[in-house]
PDB file of N, CA, C and O in Angstrom:
ATOM      1  N   MET A   1     -36.283  59.140  48.478  1.00  0.00           N
ATOM      2  CA  MET A   1     -34.818  59.261  48.929  1.00  0.00           C
ATOM      3  C   MET A   1     -35.108  60.153  50.174  1.00  0.00           C
ATOM      4  O   MET A   1     -36.032  60.966  50.184  1.00  0.00           O
ATOM      5  N   LYS A   2     -34.174  59.929  51.332  1.00  0.00           N
ATOM      6  CA  LYS A   2     -34.146  60.813  52.437  1.00  0.00           C
ATOM      7  C   LYS A   2     -33.727  62.045  51.918  1.00  0.00           C
ATOM      8  O   LYS A   2     -33.085  62.209  50.881  1.00  0.00           O
ATOM      9  N   LYS A   3     -34.251  63.172  52.940  1.00  0.00           N
ATOM     10  CA  LYS A   3     -34.103  64.495  52.282  1.00  0.00           C
ATOM     11  C   LYS A   3     -32.445  64.880  53.113  1.00  0.00           C
ATOM     12  O   LYS A   3     -32.380  64.458  54.267  1.00  0.00           O
ATOM     13  N   ASP A   4     -31.496  65.442  52.715  1.00  0.00           N
ATOM     14  CA  ASP A   4     -30.227  65.969  52.800  1.00  0.00           C
ATOM     15  C   ASP A   4     -29.293  64.745  53.100  1.00  0.00           C
ATOM     16  O   ASP A   4     -28.387  64.673  53.930  1.00  0.00           O
ATOM     17  N   LEU A   5     -29.813  63.653  52.075  1.00  0.00           N
ATOM     18  CA  LEU A   5     -28.668  62.619  52.230  1.00  0.00           C
ATOM     19  C   LEU A   5     -27.859  62.645  51.192  1.00  0.00           C
ATOM     20  O   LEU A   5     -26.755  62.114  51.311  1.00  0.00           O
ATOM     21  N   HIS A   6     -28.198  63.205  50.080  1.00  0.00           N
ATOM     22  CA  HIS A   6     -27.098  62.840  49.102  1.00  0.00           C
ATOM     23  C   HIS A   6     -26.695  64.799  48.758  1.00  0.00           C
ATOM     24  O   HIS A   6     -27.513  65.695  48.968  1.00  0.00           O
ATOM     25  N   PRO A   7     -25.237  65.019  48.201  1.00  0.00           N
ATOM     26  CA  PRO A   7     -24.890  66.370  48.009  1.00  0.00           C
ATOM     27  C   PRO A   7     -26.236  67.023  46.757  1.00  0.00           C
ATOM     28  O   PRO A   7     -27.158  66.404  46.227  1.00  0.00           O
ATOM     29  N   GLU A   8     -25.909  68.189  46.654  1.00  0.00           N
ATOM     30  CA  GLU A   8     -26.513  69.301  45.512  1.00  0.00           C
ATOM     31  C   GLU A   8     -26.310  68.383  44.086  1.00  0.00           C
ATOM     32  O   GLU A   8     -27.220  68.091  43.311  1.00  0.00           O
ATOM     33  N   SER A   9     -25.098  68.067  43.971  1.00  0.00           N
ATOM     34  CA  SER A   9     -24.682  67.868  42.356  1.00  0.00           C
ATOM     35  C   SER A   9     -24.991  66.216  42.166  1.00  0.00           C
ATOM     36  O   SER A   9     -24.589  65.629  41.162  1.00  0.00           O
ATOM     37  N   TYR A  10     -25.559  65.701  42.967  1.00  0.00           N
ATOM     38  CA  TYR A  10     -26.238  64.198  42.509  1.00  0.00           C
ATOM     39  C   TYR A  10     -26.817  64.248  41.339  1.00  0.00           C
ATOM     40  O   TYR A  10     -27.508  65.246  41.137  1.00  0.00           O
ATOM     41  N   ARG A  11     -26.737  63.438  40.477  1.00  0.00           N
ATOM     42  CA  ARG A  11     -27.572  63.864  39.002  1.00  0.00           C
ATOM     43  C   ARG A  11     -27.184  62.387  38.420  1.00  0.00           C
ATOM     44  O   ARG A  11     -26.329  61.546  38.698  1.00  0.00           O
ATOM     45  N   THR A  12     -28.127  62.485  37.578  1.00  0.00           N
ATOM     46  CA  THR A  12     -27.899  61.248  36.536  1.00  0.00           C
ATOM     47  C   THR A  12     -26.738  61.378  35.205  1.00  0.00           C
ATOM     48  O   THR A  12     -26.943  62.276  34.388  1.00  0.00           O
ATOM     49  N   VAL A  13     -25.670  60.570  35.039  1.00  0.00           N
ATOM     50  CA  VAL A  13     -24.801  60.500  34.374  1.00  0.00           C
ATOM     51  C   VAL A  13     -24.568  59.454  33.385  1.00  0.00           C
ATOM     52  O   VAL A  13     -25.213  58.418  33.544  1.00  0.00           O
ATOM     53  N   ILE A  14     -23.912  59.512  32.571  1.00  0.00           N
ATOM     54  CA  ILE A  14     -23.592  58.482  31.470  1.00  0.00           C
ATOM     55  C   ILE A  14     -22.118  57.908  31.844  1.00  0.00           C
ATOM     56  O   ILE A  14     -21.124  58.633  31.790  1.00  0.00           O
ATOM     57  N   PHE A  15     -22.064  56.532  32.231  1.00  0.00           N
ATOM     58  CA  PHE A  15     -20.968  55.926  32.540  1.00  0.00           C
ATOM     59  C   PHE A  15     -20.258  54.965  31.414  1.00  0.00           C
ATOM     60  O   PHE A  15     -20.990  54.132  30.880  1.00  0.00           O
ATOM     61  N   ARG A  16     -19.023  55.020  31.061  1.00  0.00           N
ATOM     62  CA  ARG A  16     -18.876  54.647  29.374  1.00  0.00           C
ATOM     63  C   ARG A  16     -17.348  53.948  30.003  1.00  0.00           C
ATOM     64  O   ARG A  16     -16.451  54.680  30.421  1.00  0.00           O
ATOM     65  N   ASP A  17     -17.243  52.529  29.987  1.00  0.00           N
ATOM     66  CA  ASP A  17     -16.502  51.394  29.893  1.00  0.00           C
ATOM     67  C   ASP A  17     -15.427  51.751  28.688  1.00  0.00           C
ATOM     68  O   ASP A  17     -15.786  51.216  27.639  1.00  0.00           O
ATOM     69  N   ILE A  18     -14.405  52.385  28.578  1.00  0.00           N
ATOM     70  CA  ILE A  18     -13.870  52.942  27.425  1.00  0.00           C
ATOM     71  C   ILE A  18     -12.797  51.716  26.748  1.00  0.00           C
ATOM     72  O   ILE A  18     -12.234  51.796  25.656  1.00  0.00           O
ATOM     73  N   ASN A  19     -12.703  50.577  27.738  1.00  0.00           N
ATOM     74  CA  ASN A  19     -12.130  49.508  27.032  1.00  0.00           C
ATOM     75  C   ASN A  19     -13.202  48.492  26.449  1.00  0.00           C
ATOM     76  O   ASN A  19     -12.939  47.789  25.474  1.00  0.00           O
ATOM     77  N   ALA A  20     -14.250  48.460  27.009  1.00  0.00           N
ATOM     78  CA  ALA A  20     -15.591  47.512  26.413  1.00  0.00           C
ATOM     79  C   ALA A  20     -16.096  48.452  25.274  1.00  0.00           C
ATOM     80  O   ALA A  20     -16.626  47.971  24.272  1.00  0.00           O
ATOM     81  N   ASN A  21     -15.951  49.605  25.412  1.00  0.00           N
ATOM     82  CA  ASN A  21     -17.054  50.483  24.878  1.00  0.00           C
ATOM     83  C   ASN A  21     -18.331  50.419  25.004  1.00  0.00           C
ATOM     84  O   ASN A  21     -18.962  50.745  23.998  1.00  0.00           O
ATOM     85  N   GLU A  22     -19.010  50.059  26.049  1.00  0.00           N
ATOM     86  CA  GLU A  22     -20.206  49.979  26.608  1.00  0.00           C
ATOM     87  C   GLU A  22     -20.725  51.134  27.596  1.00  0.00           C
ATOM     88  O   GLU A  22     -19.929  51.338  28.512  1.00  0.00           O
ATOM     89  N   SER A  23     -21.834  51.906  27.622  1.00  0.00           N
ATOM     90  CA  SER A  23     -22.264  52.592  28.291  1.00  0.00           C
ATOM     91  C   SER A  23     -23.611  52.556  28.999  1.00  0.00           C
ATOM     92  O   SER A  23     -24.466  51.795  28.547  1.00  0.00           O
ATOM     93  N   TRP A  24     -23.889  53.313  30.079  1.00  0.00           N
ATOM     94  CA  TRP A  24     -25.327  52.950  30.711  1.00  0.00           C
ATOM     95  C   TRP A  24     -25.588  54.222  31.716  1.00  0.00           C
ATOM     96  O   TRP A  24     -24.690  55.013  32.006  1.00  0.00           O
ATOM     97  N   LEU A  25     -26.541  54.291  32.065  1.00  0.00           N
ATOM     98  CA  LEU A  25     -27.009  55.516  32.923  1.00  0.00           C
ATOM     99  C   LEU A  25     -27.199  55.213  34.484  1.00  0.00           C
ATOM    100  O   LEU A  25     -27.934  54.392  35.033  1.00  0.00           O
ATOM    101  N   GLY A  26     -26.382  56.055  34.972  1.00  0.00           N
ATOM    102  CA  GLY A  26     -26.581  55.892  36.676  1.00  0.00           C
ATOM    103  C   GLY A  26     -26.647  57.193  36.869  1.00  0.00           C
ATOM    104  O   GLY A  26     -27.029  58.069  36.093  1.00  0.00           O
ATOM    105  N   ARG A  27     -26.100  57.300  38.370  1.00  0.00           N
ATOM    106  CA  ARG A  27     -26.412  58.338  39.252  1.00  0.00           C
ATOM    107  C   ARG A  27     -24.995  58.636  39.895  1.00  0.00           C
ATOM    108  O   ARG A  27     -24.290  57.749  40.378  1.00  0.00           O
ATOM    109  N   SER A  28     -24.644  60.006  39.851  1.00  0.00           N
ATOM    110  CA  SER A  28     -23.447  60.221  40.541  1.00  0.00           C
ATOM    111  C   SER A  28     -23.623  61.609  40.985  1.00  0.00           C
ATOM    112  O   SER A  28     -24.626  62.302  40.811  1.00  0.00           O
ATOM    113  N   CYS A  29     -22.253  62.018  41.729  1.00  0.00           N
ATOM    114  CA  CYS A  29     -22.074  63.460  41.993  1.00  0.00           C
ATOM    115  C   CYS A  29     -20.713  63.738  41.782  1.00  0.00           C
ATOM    116  O   CYS A  29     -20.180  64.651  42.413  1.00  0.00           O
ATOM    117  N   ALA A  30     -19.920  62.881  40.755  1.00  0.00           N
ATOM    118  CA  ALA A  30     -18.553  63.326  40.448  1.00  0.00           C
ATOM    119  C   ALA A  30     -18.233  64.204  39.399  1.00  0.00           C
ATOM    120  O   ALA A  30     -18.821  64.145  38.320  1.00  0.00           O
ATOM    121  N   ASN A  31     -17.550  64.824  39.583  1.00  0.00           N
ATOM    122  CA  ASN A  31     -17.063  65.852  38.771  1.00  0.00           C
ATOM    123  C   ASN A  31     -16.487  65.515  37.212  1.00  0.00           C
ATOM    124  O   ASN A  31     -15.450  64.862  37.101  1.00  0.00           O
ATOM    125  N   THR A  32     -17.085  65.910  36.226  1.00  0.00           N
ATOM    126  CA  THR A  32     -16.567  65.397  34.870  1.00  0.00           C
ATOM    127  C   THR A  32     -16.893  67.009  33.710  1.00  0.00           C
ATOM    128  O   THR A  32     -17.868  67.758  33.760  1.00  0.00           O
ATOM    129  N   ARG A  33     -15.859  67.078  32.909  1.00  0.00           N
ATOM    130  CA  ARG A  33     -16.189  67.837  31.944  1.00  0.00           C
ATOM    131  C   ARG A  33     -16.478  67.528  30.743  1.00  0.00           C
ATOM    132  O   ARG A  33     -16.422  68.381  29.857  1.00  0.00           O
ATOM    133  N   ASP A  34     -16.830  66.283  30.503  1.00  0.00           N
ATOM    134  CA  ASP A  34     -17.380  65.749  29.297  1.00  0.00           C
ATOM    135  C   ASP A  34     -18.705  65.530  29.248  1.00  0.00           C
ATOM    136  O   ASP A  34     -19.188  65.150  30.314  1.00  0.00           O
ATOM    137  N   THR A  35     -19.464  65.654  28.314  1.00  0.00           N
ATOM    138  CA  THR A  35     -20.905  65.400  27.979  1.00  0.00           C
ATOM    139  C   THR A  35     -21.192  64.553  26.644  1.00  0.00           C
ATOM    140  O   THR A  35     -20.539  64.473  25.604  1.00  0.00           O
ATOM    141  N   ASP A  36     -22.284  64.008  27.000  1.00  0.00           N
ATOM    142  CA  ASP A  36     -22.483  63.184  25.574  1.00  0.00           C
ATOM    143  C   ASP A  36     -24.090  62.892  25.682  1.00  0.00           C
ATOM    144  O   ASP A  36     -24.673  62.893  26.766  1.00  0.00           O
ATOM    145  N   THR A  37     -24.729  62.645  24.450  1.00  0.00           N
ATOM    146  CA  THR A  37     -26.133  62.640  24.105  1.00  0.00           C
ATOM    147  C   THR A  37     -26.518  61.100  24.515  1.00  0.00           C
ATOM    148  O   THR A  37     -25.725  60.273  24.065  1.00  0.00           O
ATOM    149  N   TRP A  38     -27.487  60.628  25.212  1.00  0.00           N
ATOM    150  CA  TRP A  38     -27.979  59.662  25.168  1.00  0.00           C
ATOM    151  C   TRP A  38     -29.000  58.955  24.315  1.00  0.00           C
ATOM    152  O   TRP A  38     -29.376  59.585  23.326  1.00  0.00           O
ATOM    153  N   GLU A  39     -29.495  57.812  24.508  1.00  0.00           N
ATOM    154  CA  GLU A  39     -30.245  57.403  23.525  1.00  0.00           C
ATOM    155  C   GLU A  39     -31.703  58.142  23.439  1.00  0.00           C
ATOM    156  O   GLU A  39     -32.356  58.204  22.397  1.00  0.00           O
ATOM    157  N   ASP A  40     -32.068  58.632  24.553  1.00  0.00           N
ATOM    158  CA  ASP A  40     -33.079  59.332  24.601  1.00  0.00           C
ATOM    159  C   ASP A  40     -33.032  61.067  23.905  1.00  0.00           C
ATOM    160  O   ASP A  40     -33.889  61.947  23.984  1.00  0.00           O
ATOM    161  N   GLY A  41     -32.107  61.077  23.449  1.00  0.00           N
ATOM    162  CA  GLY A  41     -31.863  62.538  23.072  1.00  0.00           C
ATOM    163  C   GLY A  41     -31.316  63.840  24.128  1.00  0.00           C
ATOM    164  O   GLY A  41     -30.942  64.987  23.883  1.00  0.00           O
ATOM    165  N   ASN A  42     -31.482  62.993  25.516  1.00  0.00           N
ATOM    166  CA  ASN A  42     -30.487  63.830  26.167  1.00  0.00           C
ATOM    167  C   ASN A  42     -29.446  64.035  26.481  1.00  0.00           C
ATOM    168  O   ASN A  42     -28.754  63.018  26.442  1.00  0.00           O
ATOM    169  N   GLU A  43     -28.799  65.147  26.889  1.00  0.00           N
ATOM    170  CA  GLU A  43     -27.124  65.207  27.107  1.00  0.00           C
ATOM    171  C   GLU A  43     -26.994  65.265  28.825  1.00  0.00           C
ATOM    172  O   GLU A  43     -27.672  65.817  29.692  1.00  0.00           O
ATOM    173  N   TYR A  44     -25.892  64.495  28.851  1.00  0.00           N
ATOM    174  CA  TYR A  44     -25.730  64.059  30.356  1.00  0.00           C
ATOM    175  C   TYR A  44     -24.290  64.048  30.304  1.00  0.00           C
ATOM    176  O   TYR A  44     -23.656  63.591  29.353  1.00  0.00           O
ATOM    177  N   PRO A  45     -23.678  64.657  31.546  1.00  0.00           N
ATOM    178  CA  PRO A  45     -22.376  64.659  32.092  1.00  0.00           C
ATOM    179  C   PRO A  45     -21.792  62.799  31.751  1.00  0.00           C
ATOM    180  O   PRO A  45     -22.310  61.741  32.109  1.00  0.00           O
ATOM    181  N   LEU A  46     -20.708  63.033  31.044  1.00  0.00           N
ATOM    182  CA  LEU A  46     -19.965  61.391  30.927  1.00  0.00           C
ATOM    183  C   LEU A  46     -18.785  60.942  31.958  1.00  0.00           C
ATOM    184  O   LEU A  46     -17.854  61.747  31.929  1.00  0.00           O
ATOM    185  N   ILE A  47     -18.637  60.126  32.640  1.00  0.00           N
ATOM    186  CA  ILE A  47     -17.664  59.905  33.250  1.00  0.00           C
ATOM    187  C   ILE A  47     -16.950  58.433  32.763  1.00  0.00           C
ATOM    188  O   ILE A  47     -17.591  57.388  32.880  1.00  0.00           O
ATOM    189  N   LYS A  48     -15.942  58.440  32.358  1.00  0.00           N
ATOM    190  CA  LYS A  48     -14.999  57.595  31.585  1.00  0.00           C
ATOM    191  C   LYS A  48     -14.469  56.731  32.611  1.00  0.00           C
ATOM    192  O   LYS A  48     -13.977  57.234  33.621  1.00  0.00           O
ATOM    193  N   LEU A  49     -14.533  55.168  32.415  1.00  0.00           N
ATOM    194  CA  LEU A  49     -14.021  54.385  33.475  1.00  0.00           C
ATOM    195  C   LEU A  49     -12.972  53.424  32.722  1.00  0.00           C
ATOM    196  O   LEU A  49     -13.250  53.232  31.539  1.00  0.00           O
ATOM    197  N   GLU A  50     -11.942  52.857  33.151  1.00  0.00           N
ATOM    198  CA  GLU A  50     -10.848  52.095  32.745  1.00  0.00           C
ATOM    199  C   GLU A  50     -11.208  50.851  32.560  1.00  0.00           C
ATOM    200  O   GLU A  50     -10.773  50.078  31.706  1.00  0.00           O
ATOM    201  N   ILE A  51     -12.308  50.585  33.665  1.00  0.00           N
ATOM    202  CA  ILE A  51     -12.573  48.989  34.078  1.00  0.00           C
ATOM    203  C   ILE A  51     -13.916  49.136  34.541  1.00  0.00           C
ATOM    204  O   ILE A  51     -14.299  50.122  35.169  1.00  0.00           O
ATOM    205  N   SER A  52     -14.721  48.040  34.197  1.00  0.00           N
ATOM    206  CA  SER A  52     -15.981  47.828  35.090  1.00  0.00           C
ATOM    207  C   SER A  52     -16.185  46.554  35.095  1.00  0.00           C
ATOM    208  O   SER A  52     -15.237  45.815  34.829  1.00  0.00           O
ATOM    209  N   ASN A  53     -17.399  46.036  35.383  1.00  0.00           N
ATOM    210  CA  ASN A  53     -17.860  44.749  35.598  1.00  0.00           C
ATOM    211  C   ASN A  53     -17.871  44.156  34.047  1.00  0.00           C
ATOM    212  O   ASN A  53     -17.548  42.992  33.812  1.00  0.00           O
ATOM    213  N   VAL A  54     -18.285  45.105  33.004  1.00  0.00           N
ATOM    214  CA  VAL A  54     -17.853  44.770  31.479  1.00  0.00           C
ATOM    215  C   VAL A  54     -16.932  44.404  30.834  1.00  0.00           C
ATOM    216  O   VAL A  54     -16.827  43.798  29.768  1.00  0.00           O
ATOM    217  N   SER A  55     -16.008  44.951  31.794  1.00  0.00           N
ATOM    218  CA  SER A  55     -14.402  44.597  30.673  1.00  0.00           C
ATOM    219  C   SER A  55     -13.457  44.118  32.163  1.00  0.00           C
ATOM    220  O   SER A  55     -12.251  44.361  32.127  1.00  0.00           O
ATOM    221  N   HIS A  56     -13.985  43.507  33.323  1.00  0.00           N
ATOM    222  CA  HIS A  56     -12.663  43.205  34.234  1.00  0.00           C
ATOM    223  C   HIS A  56     -12.781  41.576  33.903  1.00  0.00           C
ATOM    224  O   HIS A  56     -13.722  41.019  33.338  1.00  0.00           O
ATOM    225  N   PRO A  57     -11.651  41.016  34.376  1.00  0.00           N
ATOM    226  CA  PRO A  57     -11.533  39.582  33.952  1.00  0.00           C
ATOM    227  C   PRO A  57     -12.109  38.554  34.984  1.00  0.00           C
ATOM    228  O   PRO A  57     -12.086  37.330  34.852  1.00  0.00           O
ATOM    229  N   PHE A  58     -12.613  39.238  36.002  1.00  0.00           N
ATOM    230  CA  PHE A  58     -13.350  38.427  37.264  1.00  0.00           C
ATOM    231  C   PHE A  58     -14.659  37.838  36.515  1.00  0.00           C
ATOM    232  O   PHE A  58     -14.895  36.646  36.321  1.00  0.00           O
ATOM    233  N   PHE A  59     -15.625  39.181  36.057  1.00  0.00           N
ATOM    234  CA  PHE A  59     -16.613  38.826  35.380  1.00  0.00           C
ATOM    235  C   PHE A  59     -16.674  38.622  34.021  1.00  0.00           C
ATOM    236  O   PHE A  59     -17.726  38.275  33.484  1.00  0.00           O
ATOM    237  N   THR A  60     -15.593  38.813  33.370  1.00  0.00           N
ATOM    238  CA  THR A  60     -15.740  38.264  31.764  1.00  0.00           C
ATOM    239  C   THR A  60     -15.171  36.919  31.557  1.00  0.00           C
ATOM    240  O   THR A  60     -15.639  36.264  30.626  1.00  0.00           O
ATOM    241  N   GLY A  61     -14.096  36.327  32.384  1.00  0.00           N
ATOM    242  CA  GLY A  61     -13.502  35.190  32.343  1.00  0.00           C
ATOM    243  C   GLY A  61     -12.298  35.431  31.422  1.00  0.00           C
ATOM    244  O   GLY A  61     -11.269  34.756  31.459  1.00  0.00           O
ATOM    245  N   LYS A  62     -12.532  36.482  30.572  1.00  0.00           N
ATOM    246  CA  LYS A  62     -11.251  36.730  29.816  1.00  0.00           C
ATOM    247  C   LYS A  62     -10.228  37.760  30.541  1.00  0.00           C
ATOM    248  O   LYS A  62     -10.527  38.659  31.326  1.00  0.00           O
ATOM    249  N   MET A  63      -8.895  37.378  30.054  1.00  0.00           N
ATOM    250  CA  MET A  63      -7.839  38.301  30.379  1.00  0.00           C
ATOM    251  C   MET A  63      -7.645  39.463  29.323  1.00  0.00           C
ATOM    252  O   MET A  63      -7.361  39.298  28.137  1.00  0.00           O
ATOM    253  N   GLN A  64      -7.867  40.762  30.021  1.00  0.00           N
ATOM    254  CA  GLN A  64      -7.536  41.861  28.971  1.00  0.00           C
ATOM    255  C   GLN A  64      -6.250  42.377  29.610  1.00  0.00           C
ATOM    256  O   GLN A  64      -6.232  42.352  30.840  1.00  0.00           O
ATOM    257  N   PHE A  65      -5.172  42.840  28.978  1.00  0.00           N
ATOM    258  CA  PHE A  65      -4.024  43.665  29.469  1.00  0.00           C
ATOM    259  C   PHE A  65      -4.653  45.368  28.876  1.00  0.00           C
ATOM    260  O   PHE A  65      -5.219  45.746  27.851  1.00  0.00           O
ATOM    261  N   VAL A  66      -4.129  46.131  30.301  1.00  0.00           N
ATOM    262  CA  VAL A  66      -4.430  47.541  30.143  1.00  0.00           C
ATOM    263  C   VAL A  66      -2.870  48.338  29.784  1.00  0.00           C
ATOM    264  O   VAL A  66      -1.896  48.282  30.535  1.00  0.00           O
ATOM    265  N   ASP A  67      -2.904  48.922  28.734  1.00  0.00           N
ATOM    266  CA  ASP A  67      -1.881  49.478  28.167  1.00  0.00           C
ATOM    267  C   ASP A  67      -1.129  50.545  29.042  1.00  0.00           C
ATOM    268  O   ASP A  67      -0.897  51.700  28.687  1.00  0.00           O
ATOM    269  N   THR A  68      -0.768  49.943  30.306  1.00  0.00           N
ATOM    270  CA  THR A  68       0.139  50.960  31.312  1.00  0.00           C
ATOM    271  C   THR A  68       1.479  51.358  31.255  1.00  0.00           C
ATOM    272  O   THR A  68       2.041  52.099  32.061  1.00  0.00           O
ATOM    273  N   ALA A  69       2.035  50.755  30.122  1.00  0.00           N
ATOM    274  CA  ALA A  69       3.721  50.921  29.738  1.00  0.00           C
ATOM    275  C   ALA A  69       3.344  51.777  28.725  1.00  0.00           C
ATOM    276  O   ALA A  69       3.995  52.799  28.946  1.00  0.00           O
ATOM    277  N   GLY A  70       2.479  52.003  27.462  1.00  0.00           N
ATOM    278  CA  GLY A  70       2.137  53.231  26.834  1.00  0.00           C
ATOM    279  C   GLY A  70       1.762  54.395  27.514  1.00  0.00           C
ATOM    280  O   GLY A  70       1.892  55.460  26.909  1.00  0.00           O
ATOM    281  N   ARG A  71       1.209  54.399  28.951  1.00  0.00           N
ATOM    282  CA  ARG A  71       0.841  55.569  29.282  1.00  0.00           C
ATOM    283  C   ARG A  71       2.113  56.331  30.206  1.00  0.00           C
ATOM    284  O   ARG A  71       2.314  57.541  30.317  1.00  0.00           O
ATOM    285  N   ILE A  72       2.930  55.129  30.856  1.00  0.00           N
ATOM    286  CA  ILE A  72       4.070  55.457  31.387  1.00  0.00           C
ATOM    287  C   ILE A  72       4.785  56.419  30.391  1.00  0.00           C
ATOM    288  O   ILE A  72       5.001  57.616  30.583  1.00  0.00           O
ATOM    289  N   ASP A  73       5.192  55.508  29.033  1.00  0.00           N
ATOM    290  CA  ASP A  73       6.355  56.228  27.910  1.00  0.00           C
ATOM    291  C   ASP A  73       5.444  57.725  27.617  1.00  0.00           C
ATOM    292  O   ASP A  73       5.928  58.855  27.554  1.00  0.00           O
ATOM    293  N   LYS A  74       4.383  57.443  27.505  1.00  0.00           N
ATOM    294  CA  LYS A  74       3.576  59.268  26.823  1.00  0.00           C
ATOM    295  C   LYS A  74       3.752  59.966  27.889  1.00  0.00           C
ATOM    296  O   LYS A  74       3.754  61.140  27.519  1.00  0.00           O
ATOM    297  N   PHE A  75       3.962  59.890  29.454  1.00  0.00           N
ATOM    298  CA  PHE A  75       3.979  60.688  30.661  1.00  0.00           C
ATOM    299  C   PHE A  75       5.791  61.263  30.293  1.00  0.00           C
ATOM    300  O   PHE A  75       6.100  62.437  30.090  1.00  0.00           O
ATOM    301  N   ASN A  76       6.752  60.086  30.292  1.00  0.00           N
ATOM    302  CA  ASN A  76       7.655  60.319  30.142  1.00  0.00           C
ATOM    303  C   ASN A  76       8.274  61.235  28.741  1.00  0.00           C
ATOM    304  O   ASN A  76       9.286  61.936  28.722  1.00  0.00           O
ATOM    305  N   LYS A  77       7.385  60.987  27.705  1.00  0.00           N
ATOM    306  CA  LYS A  77       7.698  61.953  26.628  1.00  0.00           C
ATOM    307  C   LYS A  77       7.107  63.178  26.834  1.00  0.00           C
ATOM    308  O   LYS A  77       7.477  64.067  26.067  1.00  0.00           O
ATOM    309  N   LYS A  78       6.153  63.506  27.801  1.00  0.00           N
ATOM    310  CA  LYS A  78       5.700  64.665  27.818  1.00  0.00           C
ATOM    311  C   LYS A  78       6.521  65.601  28.698  1.00  0.00           C
ATOM    312  O   LYS A  78       6.870  66.714  28.304  1.00  0.00           O
ATOM    313  N   PHE A  79       6.900  64.979  30.240  1.00  0.00           N
ATOM    314  CA  PHE A  79       7.429  65.573  30.838  1.00  0.00           C
ATOM    315  C   PHE A  79       8.903  65.115  31.259  1.00  0.00           C
ATOM    316  O   PHE A  79       9.482  65.466  32.287  1.00  0.00           O
ATOM    317  N   GLY A  80       9.374  64.302  30.310  1.00  0.00           N
ATOM    318  CA  GLY A  80      10.817  63.990  30.826  1.00  0.00           C
ATOM    319  C   GLY A  80      11.697  65.121  30.420  1.00  0.00           C
ATOM    320  O   GLY A  80      12.887  64.957  30.689  1.00  0.00           O
ATOM    321  N   LYS A  81      11.391  66.153  29.873  1.00  0.00           N
ATOM    322  CA  LYS A  81      12.325  67.146  29.585  1.00  0.00           C
ATOM    323  C   LYS A  81      12.452  68.417  30.453  1.00  0.00           C
ATOM    324  O   LYS A  81      13.280  69.328  30.432  1.00  0.00           O
ATOM    325  N   SER A  82      11.220  68.159  31.325  1.00  0.00           N
ATOM    326  CA  SER A  82      11.048  69.347  32.699  1.00  0.00           C
ATOM    327  C   SER A  82      12.484  69.559  33.610  1.00  0.00           C
ATOM    328  O   SER A  82      13.527  68.939  33.400  1.00  0.00           O
ATOM    329  N   ARG A  83      12.313  70.404  34.482  1.00  0.00           N
ATOM    330  CA  ARG A  83      13.336  70.680  35.067  1.00  0.00           C
ATOM    331  C   ARG A  83      13.473  69.853  36.266  1.00  0.00           C
ATOM    332  O   ARG A  83      14.476  69.612  36.937  1.00  0.00           O
ATOM    333  N   PHE A  84      12.029  69.393  36.423  1.00  0.00           N
ATOM    334  CA  PHE A  84      12.272  68.184  37.614  1.00  0.00           C
ATOM    335  C   PHE A  84      12.607  66.938  36.895  1.00  0.00           C
ATOM    336  O   PHE A  84      12.924  66.100  37.740  1.00  0.00           O
ATOM    337  N   ALA A  85      12.648  66.639  36.162  1.00  0.00           N
ATOM    338  CA  ALA A  85      13.209  65.387  35.546  1.00  0.00           C
ATOM    339  C   ALA A  85      14.842  65.267  35.533  1.00  0.00           C
ATOM    340  O   ALA A  85      15.541  64.305  35.850  1.00  0.00           O
ATOM    341  N   LYS A  86      15.209  66.537  35.072  1.00  0.00           N
ATOM    342  CA  LYS A  86      16.657  66.865  35.075  1.00  0.00           C
ATOM    343  C   LYS A  86      17.399  66.745  36.561  1.00  0.00           C
ATOM    344  O   LYS A  86      18.587  66.476  36.733  1.00  0.00           O
ATOM    345  N   LYS A  87      16.660  66.943  37.328  1.00  0.00           N
ATOM    346  CA  LYS A  87      17.209  66.799  38.964  1.00  0.00           C
ATOM    347  C   LYS A  87      17.341  65.476  39.441  1.00  0.00           C
ATOM    348  O   LYS A  87      18.241  64.944  40.090  1.00  0.00           O
ATOM    349  N   ILE A  88      16.018  64.944  38.889  1.00  0.00           N
ATOM    350  CA  ILE A  88      16.101  63.047  39.428  1.00  0.00           C
ATOM    351  C   ILE A  88      17.264  62.745  38.671  1.00  0.00           C
ATOM    352  O   ILE A  88      18.273  62.394  39.281  1.00  0.00           O
ATOM    353  N   GLU A  89      17.275  62.843  37.226  1.00  0.00           N
ATOM    354  CA  GLU A  89      18.400  62.060  36.713  1.00  0.00           C
ATOM    355  C   GLU A  89      20.134  62.363  37.339  1.00  0.00           C
ATOM    356  O   GLU A  89      21.026  61.516  37.298  1.00  0.00           O
ATOM    357  N   GLU A  90      20.276  63.720  37.873  1.00  0.00           N
ATOM    358  CA  GLU A  90      21.215  64.205  38.358  1.00  0.00           C
ATOM    359  C   GLU A  90      21.617  63.347  39.878  1.00  0.00           C
ATOM    360  O   GLU A  90      22.729  63.106  40.349  1.00  0.00           O
ATOM    361  N   GLN A  91      20.418  63.054  40.340  1.00  0.00           N
ATOM    362  CA  GLN A  91      20.439  62.545  41.776  1.00  0.00           C
ATOM    363  C   GLN A  91      20.738  60.666  41.493  1.00  0.00           C
ATOM    364  O   GLN A  91      21.381  59.933  42.244  1.00  0.00           O
ATOM    365  N   GLU A  92      20.255  60.389  40.588  1.00  0.00           N
ATOM    366  CA  GLU A  92      20.516  58.825  40.258  1.00  0.00           C
ATOM    367  C   GLU A  92      21.987  58.787  39.995  1.00  0.00           C
ATOM    368  O   GLU A  92      22.676  57.984  40.625  1.00  0.00           O
ATOM    369  N   GLU A  93      22.496  59.550  39.160  1.00  0.00           N
ATOM    370  CA  GLU A  93      23.944  59.577  38.763  1.00  0.00           C
ATOM    371  C   GLU A  93      24.876  59.462  39.906  1.00  0.00           C
ATOM    372  O   GLU A  93      25.738  58.603  40.093  1.00  0.00           O
ATOM    373  N   ALA A  94      24.505  60.617  40.738  1.00  0.00           N
ATOM    374  CA  ALA A  94      25.555  60.631  41.893  1.00  0.00           C
ATOM    375  C   ALA A  94      25.481  59.248  43.126  1.00  0.00           C
ATOM    376  O   ALA A  94      26.285  59.209  44.058  1.00  0.00           O
TER     377      ALA A  94
END
């Protein structure tokens, strides 16, 4: 690699496609809080992906639906009673 080309935090990480439950090692400088142990016994930072070439319909030829409605319901359940949600409801009624 060329010197001073990559950031200091450029390191080996585990990428995991959570829909296909497939993992692979790669290099990234993305921030992550999770770690996991790889097959070689070393612990690496874990980056969770919702979609990759392993699960994307273009590469697999199979349609898979991502549960976005479930995420919206979960968000509304968590923050629906907040002070900001009440202001939005009042504006819609007016």
